[in-house]
C-alpha positions in Angstrom: 3.0 106.3 1.1 1.3 102.9 1.1 0.4 101.1 4.2 2.4 97.9 4.7 0.7 94.6 5.3 1.7 91.6 7.3 2.4 89.7 4.1 4.7 92.4 2.7 6.6 92.6 6.0 7.1 88.9 6.1 8.3 88.9 2.5 10.8 91.7 3.2 12.4 89.7 6.0 12.8 86.7 3.8 16.4 85.8 3.5 16.5 82.9 1.0 16.4 83.8 -2.7 14.0 82.0 -5.0 15.2 80.2 -8.1 14.0 83.0 -10.5 15.8 85.6 -8.5 19.0 83.6 -8.6 18.7 83.0 -12.4 18.1 86.8 -13.0 21.2 87.5 -10.9 23.2 85.0 -13.0 22.0 86.6 -16.2 23.0 90.1 -15.0 26.6 88.9 -14.3 27.1 86.8 -17.5 25.3 88.6 -20.3 26.9 91.9 -21.7 23.7 93.9 -21.9 25.3 97.1 -23.1 26.9 95.5 -26.1 23.8 93.6 -27.1 21.6 96.7 -26.8 24.1 98.6 -29.0 23.7 95.9 -31.7 19.9 95.6 -31.5 19.1 99.3 -31.3 19.5 99.7 -35.1 16.7 97.2 -35.8 14.4 97.9 -32.9 11.2 99.9 -33.8 10.9 103.4 -32.4 8.0 105.6 -31.8 6.4 107.6 -34.6 4.3 104.8 -35.9 0.6 104.4 -35.4 -0.7 102.2 -32.6 0.6 101.1 -29.3 4.2 102.4 -28.5 6.8 99.6 -28.4 8.1 98.2 -25.1 11.5 99.3 -24.0 14.3 97.6 -25.9 16.2 96.5 -22.7 13.0 94.9 -21.3 12.3 92.9 -24.5 15.9 91.8 -24.8 15.9 90.4 -21.2 12.6 88.7 -21.9 14.1 87.0 -25.0 17.0 85.7 -22.9 14.8 84.3 -20.2 
């Protein structure tokens, strides 16, 4: 368990959402993530290759939409 700081306590009590938090919430409501992931999973690289493993598909799709 980590010790809480004054800054983290102040941030937790913060009521107003920031612009990025609002835009992420809007994206979650509007974009059909499950349907898009079903389409892109055929073309997304999987493990089994050499080198660094790929980022999760859902994360990369959300980054593309941002």
